[in-house]
N, C-alpha and C positions, 0 to 999 in steps of 0.2 A: 538658888540665889548665891550660895557660897562659890559655886563653880563659876558663875558669871562674874562675880567680884574678883576671883582669882585670875580669870582670863583678862579682865580689864586691867588689872595691876601689871600683868606680864606684858601686855601690849603697850601700856604707857611707859614702862621701864625700857622696853626695847626701842620705842620711838625716841625717847629722850637720849638714850645712849647713842643711837644712830646719828644724832645731830652734833656729837662732840667733834671737835677739830682733831686732826691727827696729832699725836703727841710727839712724833719724831719726824723731822724732815731733814734730809741730807743737806747740809749747808754747801754753799758754792765754794769752789777751789780757793778763791782769794780771801774769803771771809772766815775761814776756820782758825779760830784762836789767834787773833792778831798779836797776842803776847809772844808767840813763838817766832813770828816773822822777824827777820833781821837780827836774830840772836845766833850765837855760836851753836853749831850742830852738836848733838849729844856725843859724848865720847863713845867710840866704837872700835872694834877690832875684828875684822872678818877676813876670810880667805875664800876666794872664788873656787869653783870646782876645778878650774885649770891651774890653780896654785898661786894666783896673784893675791898678795897680802895688802889689805887696805885698812887704814885707820885715819884719824883726823889729820895727822901730819902728811900722810901720803896723798891726800886729796887737796891740800892747800895749793892754790895757784891753778886749780882745775875746776871746771863746772861739773857737778856731780848729780846724776839722776839715779835715785833708788826707786825701783818699782817693787811693791810687796804683794806676794801672791801665795797661794797654796794649791796643792793638787786637788783638794776637795772643793775649790772655789770655781764654779763654772764661769762666772763673768771674768775671772782672772785668766783662765785658759782662752777665752774668746778674744782677749786682747793680744795674744801671741803674734798673730800675723802683723798687726800694726806695730807692735814693739819690735819685731824683726825688721820692718821697714824703717822705723825710726832709728834703730841701732845702726842700720846700714848707712844712714845719712851721716853718722858721726864715728863710725868704727875706726877710721884712719886719723881722727883728730886727737893728737896727744894731749890736748887741753881739756878733754872730755872724759869723764868716767861714767859708765852706764852699767848698772848691775841690777838684776832682778833677785830679790831676797825672799827666801821661803824658810819655814821651819821644818819642812819635809826633808828627810834624809836623802842624800844623793842617790842611793840605790833604789829608793822608793819612787823617784820621779824620772828615772832614765827613760821609761817607756813613753811618758807624756812628752818629754823633750824631743825624743826621736819622732814620735807621731806628728808633732807640730813643727818639726824641722827648726827648732829654736837655735838661733845663731848668737844671741846676746849672752853675756856672761851671767852665770848663776852662782849664788852663794847660799849655803844653808846655815842657819843659826840654830843653836841648841833647843830653843823652845819658843812657844807662842809669846811668852813674856819677854824674851829677848827681842823678838821682832817688834812687839808693841813698844818697847823702849826706843827702838829706832824709828818707828813711824808715829810716835806720839800717841799711841793708843788707838789709832785709827783702824778700822776694819780693812777688808780687802775687796776689791783691789784698791790700793792706795799708793801714793808716791810722795817723795820728798825731792825737792830741787835745791841744791846748795850752790852758792856762788863761789868764786875764786878765793874769797877771803874766809870761806868756811861758814858763812852765814846762811841760815835757812831763808829761802826766797819763796818757796811754795810748799805747802803741805796739805794733804787731804785725799779724799776719795777720788779715784780716777775712773774713767769710763772711756778709754781711748777707742774711738771708732763707733761707739754706741750713740744712738740718737734719742734715748729715753731718759736722759739724766742731765741736770743743769751743770754737772761737772765735766761734761764731755770735752775732750781734747782731740783734735784731729792730728794726724801726722804732720800736716802743714803748720797748724798753729803751734804744736809742740816744737817743731823745727825752728820756727821764728822765735819762740820764747828762748830756746837754748842758744840760738845765735845771738840774741840780744845780750845774754849774760857772758857769752864767749867774747864779745866785742869789748866788754868793760875791762878796765885795767885793774 
């Protein structure tokens, strides 16, 4: 009798738990923390692996796209082909800044960058905490789009090229979005 009662209790608890709604759902690109949008981007100071120094003053008057990634993040690496294509659309535009930011050290990611023939600029920050300061604590892959006035226009998780996520950006839709902000005065 005790065994039967115990089994019924386990089955009941399991069934009740199975009906709970998920506790975490990735929000969509436009809805993430509306209080951040249209505010000045956080103070930052980075240097790309090619030696370009960037800070808030250096990006004023330019549309800036920061993509955040790590070597250990498989979805981040899967975006590289699309990021290469997106970067090629804007690499000659002096009014556009495009940088992928990681907390991995330059020497630790050289093999990944070579394997995936990465053409876009990369910058390494000293720690996960430094990166989270720049992407407002979002995970990876994530991105921030900053307008010419230095205001945050988009922030959130990205999934460029993926089809399994509400936050998906295609190269075409991202190109249109960037062009929209490039056309603004």
